[in-house]
N, C-alpha and C positions, 0 to 999 in steps of 0.2 A: 520355360524359365531358364533352365540349364546353367547352374552354378558349378564352377570347377572345384572351388575349395572355400571353406569358411575359417577365418582366423579370429582369435580374441587376443588383442594387444594391450599392453599397459600404455601409459601416456608417453613413455620414452620410445615406443615402437617395438619393444621386446615382445616376441610371441609367447604368450602364456600357454595357449593350447590351439590346435588346429585340426582340421579333418579334411583330407584330400578325397574328394568324391569321384573325380573323373580322370585325373592324372594328365590332362591335356594342357596344363599351365605349370611351368616350372615353379616349385614352391619357394625358391629364393627371390622370386619377383616381389614378394611382400616387403623386402628390404627397401624398395623404392617408395613405398607408400608414404611413410612419415616425412621424409625429405621433401617430397612433392607437395604434401599437405602444408608443411611449414612455409614453403615458398609461396603458395597461394595465400596463406594467412598474412604473410608480410606484405603482399601486394593488395590485400583487402578484397580478394575475389574468391573466397572458398566455394567450392562446387561439390555437390553430393556424389558426383562421379568423377574420378581421377583416372586419366589414361596414361599408360607408359608403354610405348610401342603398340603392340596388338592386344595388350592386357588392360582390362578395365577393373578398377577398384570401386565397388559400391559400399559405402561405409556409413555407420552411425556412431555417435558417441553417447555412452551411458555411464554416469558417475565417473570413475577413473579408468574407464575402458574404451577401446575402439573395437567395434565388431565390423569386420571387413569380409565381403564376399568378392571373389575374383572370377572373372570369366573372359574368354576370348571370342564369345559369340555375341550376336545382336540380341541379348536377352531382354525380356520384359522388365524394365527397371522397377516399375511399381510393385510387381510381384516379389522381386528380390527384397525390396524394402519392407513389404508386408511380412515376409519370412523373417528378416532380421529382427523386426519388432516383436514377432511371435517368439523368437528365441529368447529375447529379453523377458517376455512375459512368463515363459515356461521356467527359465532359470530363477526368476523372482519367486514364483510359486514354490520352487524347491528350497531355495536358500534364504528367503525373506528379503535379503538385500543382495543385489548383484553388484559386486565390486571385485577388485583384484584378489582380496583375501578369500572371498567365497569360492573363486575359481581354484586357487591354490589348495584350499582345504578340502575340496570335493572333486579332485582331478578325475578320478575313475568314473564318478557319476556323470560329470560333465561330458566326458568322452562317450559314455554310453548314450547320453541324450542326443549328442550330435549325430551319433550313428543311427538313431531311430527317427530323428526329426527330418532327415533327408536321405534319399537313396539315389545314387548316380546323378546328383545335381537337381533332383526334383523333390519338393516337399512330400513327406510321407505322413507320419502320425504326429500331429502338433497339438493335440488336446492334453493338457497337463494332468487331468484327472485319470485319463486312460493310461498315460505313461507311468503314473505313480502306482498303477496296479502291478507292474512288472519291473520297473526300475526304481529301486528303493535306495535310501541313504545308508543302509546297513550292509556292510560288505558280505556278511554271511548269507543274507537273504538274496543278494544279487546273483550269486551262483545258482541258487535253487530256482530263482525266478526265470533264469535263462531257459530252463528245460520246458517251461510251460508258458507260452505266450497267451494272454487272455483272448477268448474268442471275439471280444469287442473289436480287436484290430482288424479282423476279417469280416465282421458282421456288416450287413447293410446299414444298421444303426450303430455306427462306429463310436458315437459319443455317449452311449449308455450301455452299462453292463446288464446282463440278465440276472434274475434271481434276487433283485433288491427287495427288502422287506422293511416296513415300518409299522410300529404298533398304532401310531396315530398318523393318518395321511393328511398332509397340509401342503398348500402352495402359498408362498408370500410373493406378492407382486409390488415392486417399487417403480413408480413412474416419476422420473427425475428430469426436470427441465432446467437448463442453464440459459441465462439471458446474456447475450452479447450486445453491448450498447456503446456507442460513441456519441458524446454530446460536445458540441463546439463551445468556444468561449462566450458566444452570444446566447447560449442556452437552447440552441436548436439541435434536435436529434439528427445526426448525420447518417448513422447506420444503426440497424438493430435487427436481430433475428433470435430465434429460439432453437436450441439444440436439445433434443430430448432422447432419453434412453428408457427402455423398459427392461428392468432386471428381475430375474426370478430366483427364488430359493425353493426348490422343489424337494419335498420329503414324501415321495409317493412310492408305493410298492408296485412291482411288476413292470409292465410296458404300457403305461397309460397313453391314451390319445387325448391331447388337449386342444381346445379351440378357444381362441381369445377374440372377443368382440370389442371394438373401439367405436367411438362416435366419429367414424371416418367419413368425410364428405363424399368421397368417390363411391363408397359402399352405399350410402343413402341415395345417391343419384342413380346408381344401378338398379336399386330396388324400388325407386319411385317414392321413397320416404324422406324427402328432403325437408324434414321438420325439425325444429328445435336447434340447439347449439351443436354445430359440427365443426370439424377441424380438417383443414387441407394440409396433408403432410407431403413433403418433398424429400428427395435424396434418402428414401427409406432403405435401410440395410438390415438384413436378417442374419441370425445364427444359422449355421448349416442345417439345423434340425427342421427349419420351417419349409414346408412344401411350396416352393415358389410358383409352380404351375397352377396350384389351387388359388394362390393369392392373385396371380395375374388374371385368372378367369373370373373369379367372383369376390375377390378381396377378403377371402376367409384366411385367417392366420391359424393354420392347422399344423400340429407338430407333436412328436414324441420328445419330451424334454430331457436334457442332461440331468443327472442327479446332482443335487446340491445347488451351488450358486452359478449363475450364468447370465450373460447379457443376451436377451432374446432379440432385441431390435433397437435400432437408432433411427432418428428422423430429424428433419429440419423444418421449421416453419418460418417462412420469409414474410414477416409482417411488421407493421409499425408497432413498436412496444413502448408503452408509457413507462418512463423510469419509475421503478417501484420505490427506490430511495433516491430522493432528489437532493442534490448538494448545491448550496450557494456559498461562495467564498469571497472574502475581501482581504487584500494584503496592503499594509501600509509600511513604507520605509521612512525612517527618520534620519536624514543626513548621514547615511551609511554607518550609523552607530547601533541601530537596532531595527528589528522588523517585527511587526505584529500581524497575526493571522487570525481571522474570524471565520469559522466554518459553521453553517447551519445545515442540519440534516432533517429531512421531512419524509415520513413514511406515507407514500402515495398508493397504499393498498388498503383493502377493506379493514374496518376497525376490529372485526372479530379475529383477524389473523395477527400473528406475532413473528417478527423476524428475529432469529437467534444468531448470536455470535457475530454481530455486525462489526466490521472493521473498516474504518475510513483512513486511507493512507494518503497523507498530504505531503507533497515534496517540499523541502526547505533548502535554502542555499547550502552548499557544501562547506562553507566557512562559518556556519552559524554555531553559536555556543550559548551557554547560560540559559537553558530552556526553562520556561515557566508556563504552567498550564492551569486553566480553569474550565471545568465542564459542568453542564447542567445535569448530566447523567453519565455513567460509565467512568472510564479513566483513560488518560492520554499519557504517552511516553515518547521520548525522543530516541530514534534508532540511528545514531550517527554514521554507522558503517553503510547504511542504505540511503542516507540523506532524507529521512522521512520522519514526520510526526504521525504516530499511529494512535487513533482514537478508537477504543473498543467499547461496544455497548452489548451486554449479554442478552438483553431482551428489549426489543424495539416494537411496540404496538403500532398497528396501522393508524394513520391520521395524526400521530404525535410529531412534535418538533423538538429538537434538542440543539444545544449550542456548545461549541468548544472555542475557547480563546487561547492563543499561544503567543508567547513573546520570546524572541531570541536576540542575543547580542550579535553584532556584525562588525568585522574589522572595516577599516576605511576604504580598502581596495574594492573596486567594483568589478565583478566578473560575471554578471548576468548573461552577457552575450555569448560567452564561451559555454555556459552550462545548458542553454536552451530552456524550454518550459515543459517539463514532464507533466502529465495529467494527474488528477486525483483519481485513485482507484478505490472501489468499494467491494468488499466481500460480505456475503450474507447467505442465510438459508431460511426459507419460510416453509415449515411443514404444513401438511393438509391443505395445500394450495397449488394450483397450476395456473400460470398466467395465460396459457393458450385456451384453457377450458377443455382440454382432452379428458375423456372419461373411459374407464373400463366398464363397458356395459354388461359383459358377462364373461365368465370363464367356465367352460364345460369340460368336465373330466370324465373320460370313458375308459374303463378297464374291464377286461373279460370276467374278472372275479366279482365285479359289481359293487365294490366298496364305495362308501360315501367319503368324500374329501372336502375339506374346508378351504376356500380361497380367501386370502386376506390381501387387501389393497391399501397402499400408502402413497400419497402424493407429496412431492417435495419440489419447491422452486428454489434455485440457488443462483448466485452470480457466476457468470462465465468471465469473458473479457469485458469488464464493466468500467468504462473510463469517462471522466468528465473533465474536459479541458478548462483551464482557468486563465484569467488575465494576469497571472503572476509575472 
C-alpha cells in the first residue's frame, strides 16, 4: 500500500493535522491539493486521485473535512481508500461526529490515533474497540496507558481481549437486507438486487468459538441436501475473525467473535425482486397555473407483515408554491429546499393501498426541460421479514468453561436505493 503521509484539511485547504509516515514526499506538496481539486471541479471532471508531478493525492470528503493520503509510489488505490474510510470510522467511534471542531477539540487523541492506525505507510491497528483500550480521551489516562499496550495488539486474536466476563451470556444476530430497485416510467423493473449484512452483538465470556449456519445453497449442494428454501449469495465479505480457509473448504462460518457490536459478514443476492411497496403516480398541469399530483402506494408483501416509517418522496417543480395535501393515511408535507413532497406513513400493513393527493400553485413560466425528471424514492423498514428467504439455521457456541449461551435472531428488510421513475 505504502502511504507517505495522511492529512486532515478543512474546506479551505488549511491543514488541521497531519502525520508523516515515511518522509519521502515533501510535506509542502499538500498546498497544491485544493487548487488542483478546484480546477477539476470547475471543469466538471473531479477525480478521486489527483497528481502533481510525481506525487499522488488520494482523497475523500467527509462533512467539512478532506482526508488526503499522499504517495509517490504505485500504491494499491483501493487499499488506500479502505484505510481512509476506516480512519473516518475510528474517529467517528471516538468523537460521535467527525468534523473540524472534533479534530480541533481532540488534537492529542487524533495524533495518537494516526500514530497507531498506520506504521511506516502500512495499516496497523484499525479496530476502534482495541484502540480504545489504550488510547483514551482523558489526558491523564493517556500517559498511563502508554506504559502498557494491551496484549490484544500482538495476539493472534487481535480483535478480542482476554478475560472478558459476563453474568449472562448472550448473542444477538441481526440479518438486515436492503433492497435496491429501479422501475422505469412504464412500470417495468429495470434493475434489482439485495444487499445483506449479518450484524452481531456478542456478550460472551472467555474466548468462545462460534459456528453460524445459514440456508446457503452452496453448502446444501456440497452436502447433497439441496432441499427446501436455499439462498445463493454472491460477493460475500467477512470480518477478519472468520476463518476463510474453513469457509472455502466446507462453507462453515467459524470464528472467535469481537466483543460487543460488529458486522460479521455482508453479501449480495442478484435476483429479480418484486417491489415491496408499489407506487403509481399521476400528474396534471392546468395552463401553468397549478399542478395536481396523485400518488397511490400499495404494500406488495405478506399481510401479516407491517412496514414501519414509510416515506414516499415525490419530486415537485422548483417554482411550486401554495401546497395543499390530502391523504388517506399518514401525513404529507412540502420540503421546498429539496423540491419534494414527502408523504410519511408510520405503519403500512401488507396488502393495503393508500392515497395521497397534492396541489401546488405554479407561475406561468415553463421550466420543465431545464429541471429534468427525478424519480420518486421510497424509504421503509419491515421487521421480522427477509425478502430473499435467508435463514439462520443454527448458532453453535463452544467455550472451554462449558457455559450455556442464548442466541437471539432478528430479521429486517429495508429500502436501499429504491427508485420509481414517473411520467412527470
